[in-house]
Steps between C-alpha positions, in 0.01 A plus 500: 500500500472251785226225517384661829352790305269257307404321826404840648289583201326167527434558870351839436271365219371241746449734796134498608331849474786675302599219260375431148142365493579252219813358663320471835233277342754254363586163632735206397250361245398828337852606402593172351374583145710831509809299601466261206441793265812675626711189441372489139576872452851430620540224243354733221759777582778241468352375172507859367848553642361818657723560803312813613167313492665205685628724773134620550342152479758366752395776738127398459594140562710576803203709632288180480743322733502795739107504487469137605772547772311798646178298503682214675657729749154649588389146581816430695594216247841628390679828383678610189828438687394145563442450127844634428664290765327178369606538148864598587525189714344280242739627222811452721379151594435399150829633356776341719732515187492881537461562876690185619767266375275258308612401152261339251657304215238594235156664460328167563667472841388852579144431389488183717629691798247783437217241514638337805516843671128556432410157635694572814315839535164313464614250768565789742162654425330163546374498146689223348366397159360158420486562129735650247203718404448646857584867538372613152371852501134480400483863391752459211378551145395186343774453246768570767338275750476220233866524411610502869286178565661328200852607606440362853382155381784492243743515792379162628514339148146556381587646169595414138874501433461611137279768333353276228233336717412839627439624133283187457299575813429852374375359166299248694322768706431704189327194345296451816395863491372445153313187607337678782394782266340245263293356796406865583544430876612818651637341826708261299630784281600695815673187642687425187610867448634480864692187412638663179618810704657273756692310224622829342632611824680176530652552150601846612674365810683238301634761262604719800241767430296679769139443372357801695767733350467352153123563487530844647755593232287342223198711628707812493619413147146437395379823642767700318422335169128553545552865565701521180215323323261767627726770386509350148119498496495870605746585232271336243205692660300187565364345822667174599168321539412581139767288365459133406681214684724451188587885494581496864729188465684660222534822688620313805775321291604842372549619854688182596740549205573854612602381837684192389 
């Protein structure tokens, strides 16, 4: 089926008098949460290796792009065709080794050229950056944003060359959290927890691990194990909150060994 069919559906949904009341009430800001949710649902379908679900979720995500484009067209900002044209031009411009005769010696040379291409685009738009941290997306999840900030400053040499001092920094921040807890100062505790998380993200980056993805997977693993723990309690015909801390720890270890 052609994309024109989806554009027509969107147009009808937004047609005054005959369209959908809910869709007619929406604006750029109100549909942002749905866009973010759809992107995460795409990621979940990929995690589950569920291609049928992925097909559906990609459709939902595509609908978000069409929705924004329709809103923009109604305000005479741009059209869906403009969006497509823009991304096609950008991808061709940033891949001269594919669409032209440019040859890069290695990945580093390609990465440098990619960054230069973005700088050239900023100059054309009149938004040339004055800091390596300019252009950061404010709406990114905190872990991902932190890792991007660290990666950007590392490119100009503000970084440890080895992992050992990174480990030391993590331990230093743990000690400072403990000290803040002993002082019973909630503001200091919050500050030190933030510093600890920042240092753990830095360790993740040094070990080539995506902190956001690692935490997401850890949460999913915890959820799966906790559900098994609940099942164990049900099989024993006892309520989970009736068990002591020691019993729960013992049961948790049992579940972990099952999944080892």
